[in-house]
One Martini backbone bead per residue (centre of mass of N, CA, C, O) as a GRO file, in nm:
protein
  230
    1UNK     BB    1   6.146  -2.018  -6.353
    2UNK     BB    2   5.862  -1.918  -6.418
    3UNK     BB    3   5.944  -1.729  -6.647
    4UNK     BB    4   6.068  -1.950  -6.831
    5UNK     BB    5   5.806  -2.111  -6.861
    6UNK     BB    6   5.637  -1.889  -6.989
    7UNK     BB    7   5.811  -1.832  -7.234
    8UNK     BB    8   5.803  -2.120  -7.347
    9UNK     BB    9   5.502  -2.135  -7.394
   10UNK     BB   10   5.463  -1.891  -7.589
   11UNK     BB   11   5.668  -1.979  -7.799
   12UNK     BB   12   5.526  -2.258  -7.869
   13UNK     BB   13   5.254  -2.154  -7.947
   14UNK     BB   14   5.356  -1.989  -8.197
   15UNK     BB   15   5.488  -2.231  -8.336
   16UNK     BB   16   5.232  -2.394  -8.385
   17UNK     BB   17   5.077  -2.181  -8.549
   18UNK     BB   18   5.287  -2.163  -8.777
   19UNK     BB   19   5.278  -2.467  -8.865
   20UNK     BB   20   4.940  -2.474  -8.900
   21UNK     BB   21   4.851  -2.244  -9.099
   22UNK     BB   22   4.881  -2.400  -9.385
   23UNK     BB   23   4.626  -2.589  -9.362
   24UNK     BB   24   4.413  -2.385  -9.480
   25UNK     BB   25   4.524  -2.436  -9.790
   26UNK     BB   26   4.406  -2.723  -9.871
   27UNK     BB   27   4.098  -2.655  -9.766
   28UNK     BB   28   3.772  -2.532  -9.718
   29UNK     BB   29   3.658  -2.831  -9.588
   30UNK     BB   30   3.779  -2.846  -9.324
   31UNK     BB   31   3.784  -3.042  -9.039
   32UNK     BB   32   3.693  -2.982  -8.689
   33UNK     BB   33   3.837  -3.116  -8.381
   34UNK     BB   34   3.796  -3.259  -8.053
   35UNK     BB   35   4.010  -3.416  -7.790
   36UNK     BB   36   3.964  -3.606  -7.477
   37UNK     BB   37   4.194  -3.724  -7.217
   38UNK     BB   38   4.222  -4.004  -6.982
   39UNK     BB   39   4.518  -4.141  -6.822
   40UNK     BB   40   4.612  -4.463  -6.686
   41UNK     BB   41   4.919  -4.569  -6.518
   42UNK     BB   42   5.057  -4.897  -6.452
   43UNK     BB   43   5.344  -4.949  -6.246
   44UNK     BB   44   5.632  -5.163  -6.185
   45UNK     BB   45   5.907  -5.389  -6.123
   46UNK     BB   46   5.832  -5.501  -6.376
   47UNK     BB   47   5.768  -5.554  -6.728
   48UNK     BB   48   5.486  -5.466  -6.655
   49UNK     BB   49   5.202  -5.276  -6.798
   50UNK     BB   50   4.917  -5.036  -6.763
   51UNK     BB   51   4.638  -4.906  -6.963
   52UNK     BB   52   4.389  -4.639  -6.926
   53UNK     BB   53   4.114  -4.501  -7.127
   54UNK     BB   54   3.936  -4.186  -7.177
   55UNK     BB   55   3.733  -4.072  -7.459
   56UNK     BB   56   3.652  -3.760  -7.639
   57UNK     BB   57   3.468  -3.657  -7.934
   58UNK     BB   58   3.440  -3.345  -8.124
   59UNK     BB   59   3.284  -3.106  -8.291
   60UNK     BB   60   3.324  -2.808  -8.370
   61UNK     BB   61   3.162  -2.532  -8.339
   62UNK     BB   62   2.854  -2.457  -8.525
   63UNK     BB   63   2.651  -2.226  -8.449
   64UNK     BB   64   2.656  -2.312  -8.135
   65UNK     BB   65   2.711  -2.628  -8.209
   66UNK     BB   66   2.757  -2.930  -8.032
   67UNK     BB   67   2.915  -3.235  -8.159
   68UNK     BB   68   2.929  -3.564  -8.106
   69UNK     BB   69   3.111  -3.857  -8.200
   70UNK     BB   70   3.262  -3.998  -7.937
   71UNK     BB   71   3.324  -4.272  -7.716
   72UNK     BB   72   3.602  -4.428  -7.519
   73UNK     BB   73   3.765  -4.741  -7.441
   74UNK     BB   74   4.104  -4.825  -7.317
   75UNK     BB   75   4.345  -5.106  -7.341
   76UNK     BB   76   4.685  -5.176  -7.220
   77UNK     BB   77   4.931  -5.429  -7.253
   78UNK     BB   78   5.280  -5.432  -7.135
   79UNK     BB   79   5.607  -5.548  -7.258
   80UNK     BB   80   5.936  -5.546  -7.180
   81UNK     BB   81   6.181  -5.565  -7.457
   82UNK     BB   82   6.430  -5.466  -7.333
   83UNK     BB   83   6.562  -5.145  -7.331
   84UNK     BB   84   6.372  -5.012  -7.592
   85UNK     BB   85   6.136  -5.218  -7.591
   86UNK     BB   86   5.779  -5.305  -7.676
   87UNK     BB   87   5.485  -5.498  -7.605
   88UNK     BB   88   5.134  -5.483  -7.724
   89UNK     BB   89   4.792  -5.502  -7.605
   90UNK     BB   90   4.462  -5.402  -7.742
   91UNK     BB   91   4.147  -5.252  -7.623
   92UNK     BB   92   3.851  -5.114  -7.799
   93UNK     BB   93   3.567  -4.899  -7.724
   94UNK     BB   94   3.333  -4.746  -7.957
   95UNK     BB   95   3.088  -4.498  -7.923
   96UNK     BB   96   2.847  -4.391  -8.191
   97UNK     BB   97   2.538  -4.454  -8.192
   98UNK     BB   98   2.459  -4.256  -7.964
   99UNK     BB   99   2.505  -4.001  -8.184
  100UNK     BB  100   2.460  -4.208  -8.448
  101UNK     BB  101   2.250  -4.431  -8.601
  102UNK     BB  102   2.434  -4.474  -8.876
  103UNK     BB  103   2.652  -4.570  -8.663
  104UNK     BB  104   2.865  -4.794  -8.547
  105UNK     BB  105   3.020  -4.961  -8.340
  106UNK     BB  106   3.352  -5.038  -8.189
  107UNK     BB  107   3.598  -5.301  -8.210
  108UNK     BB  108   3.947  -5.307  -8.101
  109UNK     BB  109   4.246  -5.453  -8.210
  110UNK     BB  110   4.593  -5.444  -8.077
  111UNK     BB  111   4.926  -5.458  -8.218
  112UNK     BB  112   5.248  -5.370  -8.057
  113UNK     BB  113   5.554  -5.194  -8.146
  114UNK     BB  114   5.817  -5.033  -7.950
  115UNK     BB  115   6.085  -4.782  -8.008
  116UNK     BB  116   6.316  -4.618  -7.776
  117UNK     BB  117   6.582  -4.357  -7.795
  118UNK     BB  118   6.834  -4.176  -7.646
  119UNK     BB  119   6.976  -3.835  -7.728
  120UNK     BB  120   7.016  -3.703  -7.473
  121UNK     BB  121   6.725  -3.503  -7.480
  122UNK     BB  122   6.650  -3.699  -7.711
  123UNK     BB  123   6.360  -3.890  -7.832
  124UNK     BB  124   6.340  -4.175  -8.039
  125UNK     BB  125   6.043  -4.310  -8.207
  126UNK     BB  126   5.888  -4.629  -8.274
  127UNK     BB  127   5.562  -4.735  -8.427
  128UNK     BB  128   5.385  -5.052  -8.456
  129UNK     BB  129   5.063  -5.129  -8.604
  130UNK     BB  130   4.791  -5.365  -8.560
  131UNK     BB  131   4.447  -5.370  -8.682
  132UNK     BB  132   4.114  -5.463  -8.571
  133UNK     BB  133   3.794  -5.354  -8.707
  134UNK     BB  134   3.472  -5.388  -8.556
  135UNK     BB  135   3.163  -5.394  -8.710
  136UNK     BB  136   2.846  -5.470  -8.795
  137UNK     BB  137   2.924  -5.489  -9.145
  138UNK     BB  138   3.246  -5.481  -9.081
  139UNK     BB  139   3.602  -5.526  -9.154
  140UNK     BB  140   3.914  -5.370  -9.052
  141UNK     BB  141   4.249  -5.331  -9.168
  142UNK     BB  142   4.544  -5.189  -8.989
  143UNK     BB  143   4.842  -5.004  -9.073
  144UNK     BB  144   5.100  -4.858  -8.849
  145UNK     BB  145   5.341  -4.575  -8.866
  146UNK     BB  146   5.555  -4.411  -8.618
  147UNK     BB  147   5.735  -4.102  -8.591
  148UNK     BB  148   5.921  -3.978  -8.304
  149UNK     BB  149   5.976  -3.665  -8.101
  150UNK     BB  150   6.120  -3.594  -7.774
  151UNK     BB  151   6.157  -3.299  -7.547
  152UNK     BB  152   6.290  -3.083  -7.343
  153UNK     BB  153   6.285  -2.721  -7.290
  154UNK     BB  154   6.468  -2.771  -7.016
  155UNK     BB  155   6.729  -2.915  -7.059
  156UNK     BB  156   6.797  -3.268  -7.032
  157UNK     BB  157   6.557  -3.287  -6.832
  158UNK     BB  158   6.248  -3.374  -6.680
  159UNK     BB  159   6.092  -3.157  -6.454
  160UNK     BB  160   5.912  -3.023  -6.232
  161UNK     BB  161   5.736  -2.760  -6.405
  162UNK     BB  162   5.800  -2.846  -6.695
  163UNK     BB  163   5.855  -2.851  -7.038
  164UNK     BB  164   5.743  -3.017  -7.341
  165UNK     BB  165   5.802  -3.194  -7.658
  166UNK     BB  166   5.627  -3.312  -7.966
  167UNK     BB  167   5.686  -3.506  -8.272
  168UNK     BB  168   5.485  -3.643  -8.552
  169UNK     BB  169   5.461  -3.922  -8.791
  170UNK     BB  170   5.189  -4.091  -8.979
  171UNK     BB  171   5.113  -4.404  -9.131
  172UNK     BB  172   4.821  -4.540  -9.313
  173UNK     BB  173   4.667  -4.872  -9.379
  174UNK     BB  174   4.362  -4.979  -9.536
  175UNK     BB  175   4.140  -5.281  -9.518
  176UNK     BB  176   3.850  -5.388  -9.710
  177UNK     BB  177   3.570  -5.528  -9.884
  178UNK     BB  178   3.398  -5.245  -9.946
  179UNK     BB  179   3.678  -5.102 -10.005
  180UNK     BB  180   3.930  -4.935 -10.090
  181UNK     BB  181   4.226  -4.866 -10.030
  182UNK     BB  182   4.384  -4.670  -9.756
  183UNK     BB  183   4.549  -4.355  -9.718
  184UNK     BB  184   4.723  -4.202  -9.438
  185UNK     BB  185   4.808  -3.880  -9.280
  186UNK     BB  186   5.008  -3.767  -8.988
  187UNK     BB  187   5.037  -3.465  -8.794
  188UNK     BB  188   5.221  -3.371  -8.485
  189UNK     BB  189   5.192  -3.129  -8.208
  190UNK     BB  190   5.343  -3.096  -7.873
  191UNK     BB  191   5.255  -2.974  -7.546
  192UNK     BB  192   5.395  -3.001  -7.210
  193UNK     BB  193   5.349  -3.081  -6.847
  194UNK     BB  194   5.510  -3.144  -6.534
  195UNK     BB  195   5.362  -3.108  -6.237
  196UNK     BB  196   5.438  -3.401  -6.139
  197UNK     BB  197   5.518  -3.735  -6.083
  198UNK     BB  198   5.197  -3.813  -6.184
  199UNK     BB  199   5.151  -3.546  -6.382
  200UNK     BB  200   5.030  -3.476  -6.715
  201UNK     BB  201   4.995  -3.210  -6.958
  202UNK     BB  202   4.826  -3.179  -7.285
  203UNK     BB  203   4.884  -3.018  -7.613
  204UNK     BB  204   4.738  -3.071  -7.941
  205UNK     BB  205   4.820  -3.085  -8.301
  206UNK     BB  206   4.635  -3.224  -8.589
  207UNK     BB  207   4.700  -3.352  -8.915
  208UNK     BB  208   4.474  -3.491  -9.167
  209UNK     BB  209   4.525  -3.708  -9.450
  210UNK     BB  210   4.260  -3.864  -9.616
  211UNK     BB  211   4.255  -4.061  -9.875
  212UNK     BB  212   4.491  -3.939 -10.088
  213UNK     BB  213   4.434  -4.155 -10.345
  214UNK     BB  214   4.132  -4.046 -10.370
  215UNK     BB  215   3.916  -3.907 -10.133
  216UNK     BB  216   4.024  -3.643 -10.020
  217UNK     BB  217   4.082  -3.529  -9.676
  218UNK     BB  218   4.044  -3.288  -9.402
  219UNK     BB  219   4.187  -3.281  -9.064
  220UNK     BB  220   4.159  -3.108  -8.738
  221UNK     BB  221   4.314  -3.145  -8.415
  222UNK     BB  222   4.228  -3.101  -8.071
  223UNK     BB  223   4.427  -3.189  -7.787
  224UNK     BB  224   4.362  -3.332  -7.465
  225UNK     BB  225   4.570  -3.433  -7.169
  226UNK     BB  226   4.570  -3.670  -6.893
  227UNK     BB  227   4.854  -3.807  -6.719
  228UNK     BB  228   4.851  -4.092  -6.492
  229UNK     BB  229   5.054  -4.213  -6.235
  230UNK     BB  230   5.035  -4.529  -6.021
   0.00000   0.00000   0.00000
């Protein structure tokens, strides 16, 4: 079993590198960042669940210099509506001014509906979000839709010690009074492992095409996450 897990990990690592290698062709000035997250999930026998996250984002080192972008705290309260859907309200505080005095902190409110249904070992999910982002001198409104697919890499169900994968594509549309509307596109590939009944570890690569109808830019993210169920 350990040999199978090791082979699966190396296979998917090379698969991710193959998928994301073409991203270097989009632009020579692509920006690279890393983001690290610890997530605590509280579930009970009711329809309600609660999530708390601590996240740090950094620019990848250039000339041996590591620059932090922000740290943030996030909370979501979720209500299960039916067999496959849930409704969530979220609050996020993002600290940016601490690392760059020219950038203000952000308070974000999120309203979310998610729907996910399994087809054998594959789970197809839809997520719709409406966000209000409050900065010191402006307010931005953002609409997001994400289509995702996740599945175990061994067998029909995910057991302890096994790996899983996830793929997603997300479209974002942003409005505010100070700038023209902005369209963004995000593509993400994830590999994770369920270490035990309470802990999952994930590694993800994401490509973002930002403001692609106007002043397009490219960013690539490396994500690490520890997800703990309590």
